[in-house]
PABA-418501 format. One record per residue (C-alpha): residue in three letters; residue number from 0; z, y, x. Coordinates in Angstrom, 3 decimals. Layout:
% residues N
+-----+-----+----------+----------+----------+
!  aa !   i !       c3 !       c2 !       c1 !
+-----+-----+----------+----------+----------+
! ALA ! NUM !        Z !        Y !        X !
...
+-----+-----+----------+----------+----------+
This chain:
% residues 200
+-----+-----+----------+----------+----------+
!  aa !   i !       c3 !       c2 !       c1 !
+-----+-----+----------+----------+----------+
! MET !   0 !   29.542 !  113.876 !  -23.200 !
! THR !   1 !   29.547 !  110.871 !  -20.871 !
! GLU !   2 !   28.187 !  107.699 !  -22.449 !
! LEU !   3 !   30.631 !  104.824 !  -22.058 !
! ALA !   4 !   29.770 !  101.197 !  -21.385 !
! VAL !   5 !   33.392 !  100.181 !  -22.027 !
! ARG !   6 !   36.248 !  101.663 !  -23.977 !
! TYR !   7 !   39.307 !   99.423 !  -24.232 !
! ARG !   8 !   42.879 !   99.851 !  -25.390 !
! ARG !   9 !   45.741 !   97.376 !  -25.674 !
! LYS !  10 !   49.274 !   98.209 !  -26.651 !
! THR !  11 !   52.218 !   95.852 !  -26.201 !
! ALA !  12 !   55.975 !   96.264 !  -26.152 !
! ARG !  13 !   55.873 !   96.499 !  -22.339 !
! HIS !  14 !   52.949 !   98.817 !  -21.715 !
! GLU !  15 !   49.768 !  100.438 !  -22.985 !
! VAL !  16 !   46.464 !   99.804 !  -21.251 !
! GLN !  17 !   43.501 !  102.136 !  -21.609 !
! VAL !  18 !   40.193 !  101.658 !  -19.801 !
! SER !  19 !   37.026 !  103.739 !  -19.919 !
! ALA !  20 !   33.957 !  102.850 !  -17.857 !
! PRO !  21 !   31.005 !  105.276 !  -17.900 !
! LYS !  22 !   27.615 !  103.675 !  -18.334 !
! GLY !  23 !   25.804 !  103.203 !  -15.020 !
! ALA !  24 !   28.882 !  103.985 !  -12.932 !
! VAL !  25 !   31.257 !  102.001 !  -10.733 !
! THR !  26 !   34.809 !  101.915 !  -12.110 !
! HIS !  27 !   37.915 !  100.505 !  -10.432 !
! VAL !  28 !   40.579 !   99.344 !  -12.884 !
! HIS !  29 !   44.123 !   98.432 !  -11.823 !
! LEU !  30 !   46.029 !   96.758 !  -14.649 !
! PRO !  31 !   49.796 !   96.188 !  -14.838 !
! ASP !  32 !   49.802 !   92.408 !  -14.399 !
! ASP !  33 !   47.736 !   89.215 !  -14.583 !
! ASP !  34 !   48.295 !   88.879 !  -18.336 !
! ALA !  35 !   46.872 !   92.340 !  -19.005 !
! LYS !  36 !   43.926 !   91.586 !  -16.694 !
! ALA !  37 !   43.167 !   88.280 !  -18.419 !
! HIS !  38 !   43.236 !   89.935 !  -21.860 !
! PHE !  39 !   40.876 !   92.681 !  -20.711 !
! VAL !  40 !   38.319 !   90.394 !  -19.056 !
! THR !  41 !   38.430 !   87.906 !  -21.943 !
! ALA !  42 !   37.888 !   90.678 !  -24.494 !
! LEU !  43 !   34.803 !   91.855 !  -22.577 !
! LEU !  44 !   33.305 !   88.386 !  -22.199 !
! LYS !  45 !   33.955 !   87.309 !  -25.777 !
! VAL !  46 !   33.360 !   90.751 !  -27.342 !
! HIS !  47 !   36.459 !   89.995 !  -29.343 !
! CYS !  48 !   39.761 !   91.776 !  -29.954 !
! GLU !  49 !   43.145 !   90.174 !  -30.254 !
! PRO !  50 !   45.847 !   91.916 !  -32.328 !
! GLY !  51 !   46.802 !   95.160 !  -30.622 !
! GLU !  52 !   43.453 !   95.487 !  -28.858 !
! GLU !  53 !   40.543 !   97.873 !  -29.386 !
! LEU !  54 !   37.166 !   97.428 !  -27.675 !
! GLU !  55 !   33.857 !   99.229 !  -27.731 !
! LEU !  56 !   30.905 !   98.018 !  -25.657 !
! PHE !  57 !   27.952 !  100.364 !  -25.256 !
! GLY !  58 !   29.264 !  102.336 !  -28.231 !
! GLU !  59 !   29.580 !   99.291 !  -30.500 !
! PRO !  60 !   33.086 !   98.494 !  -31.873 !
! ALA !  61 !   33.761 !   94.795 !  -31.281 !
! VAL !  62 !   35.960 !   94.450 !  -34.360 !
! SER !  63 !   33.123 !   95.294 !  -36.756 !
! ALA !  64 !   30.227 !   93.641 !  -34.884 !
! ALA !  65 !   28.258 !   91.138 !  -36.939 !
! PRO !  66 !   27.794 !   87.688 !  -35.344 !
! LYS !  67 !   24.233 !   88.419 !  -34.157 !
! LYS !  68 !   25.235 !   91.779 !  -32.728 !
! ARG !  69 !   28.253 !   90.206 !  -31.011 !
! GLU !  70 !   26.024 !   87.568 !  -29.411 !
! LYS !  71 !   23.612 !   90.229 !  -28.145 !
! LEU !  72 !   26.506 !   92.183 !  -26.661 !
! ARG !  73 !   27.805 !   89.041 !  -24.935 !
! HIS !  74 !   24.468 !   88.650 !  -23.180 !
! ARG !  75 !   24.811 !   92.180 !  -21.798 !
! VAL !  76 !   28.082 !   91.340 !  -20.030 !
! GLY !  77 !   28.800 !   89.067 !  -17.057 !
! ALA !  78 !   31.757 !   88.470 !  -14.761 !
! VAL !  79 !   32.606 !   86.927 !  -11.444 !
! SER !  80 !   36.004 !   85.705 !  -12.570 !
! PRO !  81 !   38.298 !   82.673 !  -12.463 !
! ILE !  82 !   37.871 !   82.697 !  -16.249 !
! VAL !  83 !   34.189 !   81.801 !  -15.826 !
! GLY !  84 !   33.994 !   78.707 !  -13.634 !
! LEU !  85 !   31.122 !   76.614 !  -12.356 !
! MET !  86 !   30.291 !   73.352 !  -14.087 !
! SER !  87 !   31.834 !   70.658 !  -11.890 !
! ASN !  88 !   29.192 !   67.995 !  -12.602 !
! LEU !  89 !   26.286 !   70.246 !  -11.579 !
! ASN !  90 !   25.371 !   71.193 !   -8.029 !
! ALA !  91 !   25.147 !   74.827 !   -6.970 !
! TRP !  92 !   21.422 !   75.117 !   -7.752 !
! GLU !  93 !   21.870 !   73.625 !  -11.226 !
! ASN !  94 !   24.739 !   76.039 !  -11.900 !
! ILE !  95 !   22.752 !   79.021 !  -10.643 !
! SER !  96 !   19.612 !   78.153 !  -12.596 !
! LEU !  97 !   21.439 !   77.176 !  -15.798 !
! PRO !  98 !   20.836 !   80.505 !  -17.651 !
! ALA !  99 !   17.107 !   80.337 !  -16.879 !
! ALA ! 100 !   16.873 !   76.654 !  -17.812 !
! TYR ! 101 !   18.652 !   77.336 !  -21.103 !
! HIS ! 102 !   16.752 !   80.484 !  -22.110 !
! GLY ! 103 !   13.407 !   79.592 !  -20.530 !
! THR ! 104 !   13.293 !   82.811 !  -18.529 !
! PRO ! 105 !   12.919 !   83.858 !  -15.778 !
! PRO ! 106 !   10.705 !   81.070 !  -14.411 !
! LEU ! 107 !   12.591 !   78.636 !  -12.191 !
! PRO ! 108 !   10.398 !   79.272 !   -9.102 !
! GLU ! 109 !   11.260 !   82.961 !   -9.444 !
! VAL ! 110 !   14.962 !   82.087 !   -9.764 !
! ALA ! 111 !   14.770 !   79.856 !   -6.682 !
! GLN ! 112 !   13.170 !   82.618 !   -4.606 !
! MET ! 113 !   15.649 !   85.254 !   -5.738 !
! ALA ! 114 !   18.624 !   82.936 !   -5.182 !
! SER ! 115 !   17.366 !   81.969 !   -1.720 !
! ASP ! 116 !   16.868 !   85.617 !   -0.761 !
! VAL ! 117 !   20.354 !   86.644 !   -1.935 !
! LEU ! 118 !   22.123 !   83.688 !   -0.352 !
! THR ! 119 !   20.324 !   84.271 !    2.942 !
! SER ! 120 !   21.313 !   87.937 !    2.798 !
! LEU ! 121 !   24.932 !   86.875 !    2.257 !
! GLY ! 122 !   24.858 !   84.529 !    5.239 !
! ALA ! 123 !   24.391 !   81.154 !    3.517 !
! GLU ! 124 !   21.756 !   78.497 !    4.163 !
! PRO ! 125 !   20.117 !   78.057 !    0.714 !
! LYS ! 126 !   18.905 !   74.453 !    0.984 !
! TYR ! 127 !   22.325 !   73.179 !    2.052 !
! PHE ! 128 !   24.131 !   75.477 !   -0.374 !
! PHE ! 129 !   22.064 !   74.426 !   -3.416 !
! ALA ! 130 !   22.795 !   70.715 !   -2.933 !
! ARG ! 131 !   26.578 !   70.978 !   -2.965 !
! LEU ! 132 !   28.856 !   70.365 !   -5.943 !
! PRO ! 133 !   31.520 !   72.976 !   -6.770 !
! ASP ! 134 !   34.263 !   70.749 !   -5.329 !
! GLU ! 135 !   32.375 !   70.798 !   -2.018 !
! LEU ! 136 !   32.229 !   74.596 !   -1.935 !
! GLY ! 137 !   34.911 !   76.841 !   -0.511 !
! LEU ! 138 !   36.288 !   79.750 !   -2.519 !
! LEU ! 139 !   33.819 !   82.252 !   -1.047 !
! ASP ! 140 !   30.885 !   79.943 !   -1.765 !
! ARG ! 141 !   32.014 !   79.431 !   -5.364 !
! LYS ! 142 !   32.143 !   83.191 !   -5.855 !
! MET ! 143 !   28.698 !   83.498 !   -4.300 !
! ALA ! 144 !   27.276 !   80.838 !   -6.626 !
! ALA ! 145 !   28.835 !   82.527 !   -9.665 !
! PHE ! 146 !   27.451 !   85.879 !   -8.562 !
! VAL ! 147 !   23.905 !   84.600 !   -7.999 !
! ARG ! 148 !   24.035 !   82.894 !  -11.414 !
! LEU ! 149 !   24.891 !   86.285 !  -12.915 !
! LEU ! 150 !   21.947 !   87.908 !  -11.165 !
! VAL ! 151 !   19.727 !   85.411 !  -12.989 !
! ALA ! 152 !   21.264 !   86.438 !  -16.320 !
! ALA ! 153 !   20.833 !   90.135 !  -15.380 !
! PRO ! 154 !   23.806 !   91.622 !  -17.264 !
! GLU ! 155 !   23.959 !   95.369 !  -17.892 !
! LEU ! 156 !   27.723 !   95.285 !  -17.332 !
! LEU ! 157 !   29.058 !   93.335 !  -14.352 !
! VAL ! 158 !   32.799 !   92.707 !  -14.013 !
! PHE ! 159 !   34.317 !   91.705 !  -10.679 !
! ASP ! 160 !   37.696 !   90.146 !  -11.484 !
! ALA ! 161 !   40.055 !   90.156 !   -8.466 !
! LEU ! 162 !   36.988 !   89.595 !   -6.295 !
! GLU ! 163 !   38.843 !   89.533 !   -2.968 !
! ASP ! 164 !   41.636 !   87.185 !   -4.072 !
! GLY ! 165 !   42.127 !   84.298 !   -1.639 !
! LEU ! 166 !   39.535 !   85.536 !    0.871 !
! SER ! 167 !   39.871 !   86.374 !    4.538 !
! PHE ! 168 !   39.053 !   89.825 !    5.894 !
! GLY ! 169 !   35.598 !   88.642 !    7.003 !
! GLU ! 170 !   34.911 !   87.020 !    3.628 !
! CYS ! 171 !   35.958 !   90.235 !    1.857 !
! ARG ! 172 !   33.269 !   92.032 !    3.839 !
! GLN ! 173 !   30.725 !   89.519 !    2.534 !
! VAL ! 174 !   31.655 !   89.900 !   -1.147 !
! ALA ! 175 !   31.623 !   93.683 !   -0.680 !
! ARG ! 176 !   27.841 !   93.295 !   -0.480 !
! PHE ! 177 !   27.621 !   91.877 !   -4.011 !
! GLU ! 178 !   27.434 !   95.331 !   -5.557 !
! ALA ! 179 !   24.423 !   96.364 !   -3.466 !
! GLU ! 180 !   22.608 !   93.120 !   -4.349 !
! TYR ! 181 !   23.284 !   93.789 !   -8.035 !
! ARG ! 182 !   22.133 !   97.410 !   -7.763 !
! THR ! 183 !   18.861 !   96.291 !   -6.189 !
! ARG ! 184 !   18.068 !   94.422 !   -9.411 !
! GLN ! 185 !   19.945 !   96.536 !  -11.976 !
! PRO ! 186 !   19.846 !  100.150 !  -10.728 !
! SER ! 187 !   21.293 !  101.519 !  -13.979 !
! GLY ! 188 !   23.846 !   98.744 !  -14.470 !
! THR ! 189 !   27.570 !   99.309 !  -14.881 !
! VAL ! 190 !   30.058 !   97.767 !  -12.446 !
! VAL ! 191 !   33.768 !   97.322 !  -13.183 !
! TYR ! 192 !   36.184 !   96.081 !  -10.522 !
! VAL ! 193 !   39.388 !   94.742 !  -12.075 !
! ASP ! 194 !   42.622 !   93.963 !  -10.271 !
! THR ! 195 !   46.358 !   94.241 !  -10.825 !
! LYS ! 196 !   48.705 !   96.888 !   -9.509 !
! GLU ! 197 !   50.854 !   94.087 !   -8.110 !
! GLU ! 198 !   47.999 !   93.087 !   -5.800 !
! SER ! 199 !   46.533 !   96.464 !   -5.006 !
+-----+-----+----------+----------+----------+
């Protein structure tokens, strides 16, 4: 039997949503509308179910998870999503390094090297990129900063929420490389791409 990283169900008067994502696989999920997408991504990030929702992460039912277990599960999940923004008063480097600064690991020099390598690979100039505030970054750059910040946190489950929204064809080709960068560091990680049927 395939081990699941995600099992989710939500039933409303309009539709029923069911999502299963095998552990270690890449899963593409097309949900009925933006409301359904927001509920799904929020449930994953918060490890919390609203009425009418069911969620299991890595075999653990969210509804019965004790606070400490819920917090551990949250640390195993990350998303590049409009729901998870950058902090506007911190520059790109401070946003990227925030998980390491908060938890004390990995060491900041290691974070700086990894971030520089990834940004260079994605076509950015790290020194210039790091110094800019979120309001000075374009949409692609904000997604890049959010992605590199996630690489620092090293989630086992990575959610790409409408990753190509608002990007040009050339920029879409750049964000398409995110998955390979993640796989380099988390070979057994689970990737879930989420979008709506309206936009697909």
